[in-house]
N, C-alpha and C positions, 0 to 999 in steps of 0.2 A: 240224414235219416230218410228213409223212404216211407211213403204212406202205407197204412195197413189194409187199404181197400183199393179196388180198381178206380181209376180216375174218371171213368165214364159216368155221366149223369143222364138219366132218362126220365122225362116228365117231372123234372125238378128234384129227383131223388138220386142219391149216389148209389152205384152198384155195391151191394154188400160183400161181393166175392173178394177173396184175397188176390193180390196181384201175382201174375205168373210171368209177365214180360215187361221189360223196360222198353219204352218207345222213345227213340231219339232221332235227330236229324243230323246227317253228316254234311259238313260244309268245308270242303277242302280237307285240311288236317284236323279241323275242330269237330267235336261232336256235342250236341246239346240235347239233354234229356227233356222231353216234353210231357211225359207222363208214364204211368204204369197201368197195365191193363190185365184183366183176366183172360183166359183162353177164349171165352165166348165173345168178347168185344175186340179181340186183336184185329180181325179183318175189318171191322167198322173203322177203327182208328187208322189203320194202314191206308184204307181207301180215302179217307179225308186228307191225309198228309200228302199222299202221292208216292207211289212205290219207288220212283227213281231216287228220291231223297231220303226215304225212311229206312230205319234200321231197327230191328227188334232183337233183344237179347233175352233168353229165358233166364229167369231168376232161379238160382239153385236152392238156397234156403236162407231165410232172413238172418239166421245166426252166422252165416258165412259172409255176409256183406260188410264191407268196410268203407266208411265215408272219408 
């Protein structure tokens, strides 16, 4: 199950926005989810991870997600 809020915390408070993107790291054939982010924080998270290793996927709708 995915969180219902963006994974970014600022000044000790979690962003209240719903997630729009899954942020993951690709390592060879493996992919590891590291968080979910809203559109406003996507670039911040991408910059911290490093663009060569980072992959983002836009979430469609929470009702369409299968774990």
